[in-house]
N, C-alpha and C positions, 0 to 999 in steps of 0.2 A: 119707117112702115105705110102708113095711112097717114099723108099730107096734112088732105080736107076730111077738117073736124067738120062742119056740114058745108054747103054753096049753092045760093038760089040764085040761078042766073048768073051773070057775071061775077057775084060775089061771095067772096069766097073767104069765109072760116075758118084758118087756118088749126090744127091741131096744136101746133106750136104758141099758137099766142092764146088758145085756150089754157094748157099745161102751165102757162108763163106767170095764167093768173091763180092757179093755183096755186103754184110753187112759193108768189109774192102773196096773199091768203094763209099757206101754213108756215111759212117764217113770220109774218108779225103775230099771229099768232101764240104760235110755242116759243116768240123771244119775249111774247106778254104774260106767258104762264111762268115761265120761267122768273120774269120778274118779281112779278106777284110773291111767289113762293122764296126766291128771294130777302125780300121786304119791300124791293125798290120800288118806287113811284110806276106801276101800271100803266097809269094815264100816260106819265110825260115818257117813260119807254114805247108803248104803240106809239108818240106823234113821232118818235125817232125812226120807227120804222120806216111808217108811211112815208117820212123826210124822205129816205137812204132808198122805196124806195121808187118813190118819184125819180130821186136823182141818177138813181141807175138809167131812169129814161130817158130824160134828156138831158143826160153824157153820151150816152149813145146813139142818138140822134143829131147832136151839136158834130161827132166828131164823123157822122157820116159827109154832113150839111160841108167841115169843114174839109172834105178826104174829095167833097163831088160837088166845091161850091160854084165851078163854071155853070154845072146843067142847073142847079140848084136856081142860078137867079132868070134860067130858061124859067124848069120847070120846078116849081118849088116842093109840090104838097105832093108829084111823081117819086124825090129824093124822097123827103120824111117818110114814104110809107115804102119805102125798100131797102132791101137791108145787102146794103150795095160796097160795104167794109168787106177785108178782107175776115176771113174767118176767126171768131171771138175779138177782135181791136176795138170793134164800138163799142162792147160788151165791159175792155178793159175801161178806155175811158170813162163809163161809166159806173162802171165800182170802182175807181181812186174819186167819182166825186162824189158815192155817197160818202166812201167814209171820211172827207175831210169834213163835206154838210157836218155826217151824226155824229165827231168828236167834237164840232162846235157847240152843234145842238146840247149835247149832253155838258160839256159844260157850261152853258151856258142858264141848261137847267137846273144846274148843284146837283147835280147825280153823277155817282160816284166812277171817275172812266173804265175803271181795269173789272171790276164787278161789273158793269152796265157790258162790256164787252164778251166778258165770259161766259154772262148769259147771250149774250148775243152769238156763241159761236155753237153751237149748236143747231139754230132756228137756220144759221147759214149753207151747214154742214145738209141740217134738211129741204133746204131749196131749192140748193145747188142739184140733189139726187132728184130733186122730183122736172129740173130743167133737164137733164143729162136722159130724160126719157120724152123728152120734148123732142133734144136735140136727134134723139134715138125717129125717133116720129117723123119728123119732121128729114132726116138723112144729114144733116147739119155734124159739122166737125164726125164726119165720119172718118172709120180705120181703113189700114192700110189692106191688100189684095192679101190675102187666106185661106188655103188650102184644108184648117179645119174643121171637121162637120161641126159645128156651130158658127161659121161663118155665116149672116146676113145678106144675100142677095136684095139690093133694091129695083122695080121696074116701073114707079111712076117718075112719068117725064114733068109732074109741075113738080116734084121734088130735084131731081136735074136741073126745070128752068134754074128754081130758085136758090137750091145753092150749091150745084154742081157736081152732087153725087152722083159717081159713073152706075152705070145700070148693066144689069147680068152678068154682074165680076162679083160672088162671095167677094167678102169683108170683115175682119174687125169687127164685133159687138162692142166698136172702143167706150162706147156709151151708156151699154150698160154695161162695162167693169167696172167704168166712175163710177154710176147709183150705186151699184154694193159699199163703193170704198166711202162715197159720204151716206147712203144710211147706217151703214155701219160705227162712221164715225161721230155718227150725229148720236149713235146707241149710247158711247165710250164718252164723249165730252156727260153726258147726260148722269150717267155711271161716277163720274167725278166731282157734278158738281153734290151731288147729293151728299159725296161724300167732303164737301165740305171743304178746298183743295183751298191754298193759299192763294189770295186773288191775282191773276195774272199765272195761273198757270195752265187755265184750261185753253186759255186764248194762246197760247204759246205750245202746251198740243194742236191746237187745230187747223195755226199753220205749219207748224212742223209737219202733219200725216196729209192736211195740203198741198206743200211741196215736195213729196214725195211721191205725190199721186199724181201729179201732174210732172216730174220727172220720170218716171217707168212709165208714165202709158205713153206721153208724148213717142218712141220708136214707132209706137204702131198705129198714128195719128196717120189721115188718106195725104196728109200735105207734110208728114216729117222728112221725106225724100228732096222736095223743095226749096222747102228751108234757111234763108242762109241763118251760117252758124256762126256760130261769137265767140273769134279768135280763134278760129275750129278744133271748140274745146263739147259746146254742146249753141245747140239752134235755142232759137228765138223760148220758147212754152221751154224746155229745160232750166232756160237761165233765169226765168222766174218761177220757175220751182225750187231753185239756188235761196232764190233768194227769200226765198218762205219758209223755205229750214232752216236759214239765214237766223231771220226773224225770231223767228219760232226758238230758236233755242237761247239767244237771245232774250226771250219773257223767261223763259223756263230756268237759267244758268243767275240771272238777275233777282228776280224773287225768292230762289235757293239761298243764295247767297245774302238777301236780307234779312230768309227766317233765321239763316245763322246766327246776325249778329243781333236777329232781337231776342235769340237764345242767349245765348255768350254774356249777352247787356243784362239778362232777367237775372241767369243762374246764379249769380255774386249778390244781388239783391232777398231770392228765395234764401243762405245760405246763411245772409247775416242776419234775417230776418228770425231764423230758425237759432 
């Protein structure tokens, strides 16, 4: 709704850029705080978080360069500054790179992988919620047309030029739907961590909930009707959501089976000691 945060002549500071920085700071601060309370090395976790943020930025920029390499050879600075990837594609590659870099760092830093990722889950949900608000302010990842009374209508030509959002049409505020879901997920995951559940279960719930949110909100996306379906079953966003649901369920079931095996192993020992 307010894509320009500040403008000095031709220099425009976008609201999305400011809120993206806020999202990164919130995520790093929350992950570090949770790590400190969980007995993890807060300094190493802070380094992992900063590496992850840098990887998201670098990965998304590299994806944009790869998709527009001819234009990059002509005007490299213009391509590096412009968001010319389809909505979410650049960020997806950045996130994938961040996951790989983060896991490698955690292993090399001799930090327990699953507890560290459990601590990261609510921080990621919080950062995602702030990014959803950034998308809403910029008009990116906009929703489909709606007749509901809470539909939002964009009027900024700057937003239309930079994100392609249609002007003068009431749209689902799908970004705010996602923000509410992410804030709620962050609170739930923090509560689970306070209950000291088994390692991997918080991560599993986070992946499962994120996948369900992606799957359910995809039909309300403005790009849903134009998206190519996979095997005539689901859009790419819904396919990604189903993958996250499967990964989250696998994390939960794996930890549950391991907990059951541990309980069965220790129970005879307790009986023998008695």
